[in-house]
C-alpha positions in Angstrom: 0.0 0.0 0.0 1.3 3.4 -1.0 1.1 6.3 1.5 1.4 10.0 0.8 4.1 11.9 2.6 2.8 15.3 1.4 1.6 17.2 4.4 -2.1 18.2 4.4 -2.7 21.9 3.6 -4.1 23.6 6.7 -6.4 26.6 6.0 -5.8 29.5 8.4 -9.1 31.1 7.8 -12.7 30.5 9.0 -15.6 29.5 6.8 -19.3 29.0 7.5 -22.5 28.2 5.8 -23.5 31.5 4.1 -22.2 33.9 6.8 -23.8 37.4 6.7 -20.4 39.1 7.4 -16.8 38.5 6.8 -14.0 39.9 9.0 -10.4 40.8 8.0 -7.8 41.2 10.8 -4.6 42.8 9.6 -2.9 41.4 12.7 -1.5 44.7 13.9 -3.9 47.7 13.9 -7.4 47.0 12.4 -10.1 44.5 12.1 -12.8 45.3 9.5 -16.1 43.5 9.2 -18.0 43.8 6.0 -21.5 42.4 5.1 -21.3 40.0 2.2 -24.2 42.1 0.7 -21.7 44.8 -0.1 -19.2 42.5 -1.9 -18.7 43.8 -5.4 -15.8 41.9 -7.0 -12.5 40.1 -6.4 -9.4 40.1 -8.6 -6.4 37.8 -8.7 -3.9 37.4 -11.5 -2.2 34.2 -12.7 1.1 36.2 -12.7 0.7 37.0 -9.0 -1.1 34.1 -7.3 -0.2 35.3 -3.8 -2.2 38.5 -4.0 -5.9 39.1 -4.4 -7.9 42.3 -4.2 -11.5 42.4 -3.0 -14.0 45.2 -3.1 -16.7 45.8 -0.5 -18.6 48.9 -1.4 -16.0 51.7 -1.6 -13.4 49.7 0.4 -10.6 47.7 -1.1 -9.2 44.8 0.9 -5.9 43.3 -0.4 -4.8 39.9 0.8 -1.2 38.8 0.4 -0.3 35.3 1.4 0.6 31.8 0.4 -1.3 29.0 -1.4 -4.4 31.1 -1.7 -6.5 28.9 -4.0 -8.7 27.5 -1.2 -9.2 31.0 0.1 -10.2 32.1 -3.4 -12.8 29.3 -3.5 -14.2 30.4 -0.1 -14.6 33.9 -1.5 -16.2 32.7 -4.7 -18.7 30.6 -2.7 -19.1 33.4 -0.1 -18.4 31.0 2.7 -15.4 33.0 4.1 -16.2 34.1 7.6 -12.9 35.6 8.7 -9.1 35.7 8.2 -6.2 37.1 10.2 -2.8 38.1 8.7 0.0 35.8 10.0 3.3 37.3 8.8 5.2 35.1 11.3 4.3 32.0 9.3 6.8 33.0 6.6 9.6 32.5 9.1 8.3 29.4 10.8 9.1 25.9 9.5 6.1 23.7 8.7 3.8 26.2 7.0 5.0 25.6 3.4 1.8 24.0 2.2 -0.6 25.9 4.5 -3.1 28.5 3.3 -2.7 31.8 5.0 -2.5 35.6 4.6 0.8 37.3 5.5 -0.6 40.8 5.1 -4.0 42.4 4.8 -4.2 46.0 3.5 -7.3 48.2 3.7 -7.8 50.9 1.1 -10.3 53.6 2.1 -11.1 56.0 -0.7 -12.6 58.5 1.8 -9.3 59.1 3.5 -10.2 58.1 7.0 -7.2 55.8 7.3 -3.5 56.7 7.2 -2.0 56.7 3.6 -1.4 53.3 2.1 2.2 52.1 2.1 4.3 52.9 -1.0 4.0 50.2 -3.6 0.6 49.0 -2.3 -1.4 47.1 -5.0 -4.6 48.9 -3.9 -5.9 51.1 -6.7 -8.3 54.0 -6.3 -12.0 53.2 -7.0 -13.4 53.7 -10.5 -15.3 57.0 -10.9 
């Protein structure tokens, strides 16, 4: 009998059956909770599979992480309930195959947050 030595991918995000809200915790300063009813779109590119941008009303949420395909599926199915950035996982052994965000960036077009870091992938909203 053949056994697989490939470690199982552990998802470091929460899902639920049709949650009304989704929370994003940047792990350092902000936790934002958005109703799924305000979800407009998501974008990820094959050239940068470790980054995805989501839009909730006027707010942009950028997720940067590793092995994000299962997270993308949870967003497509609107079963994502919450995720917290875990930058320390990049430096810890044993997380190579896991699904996690290393950074979560919030983009606020109304200017109520501090300016976005230089080089941020968040774009301004369409007019």
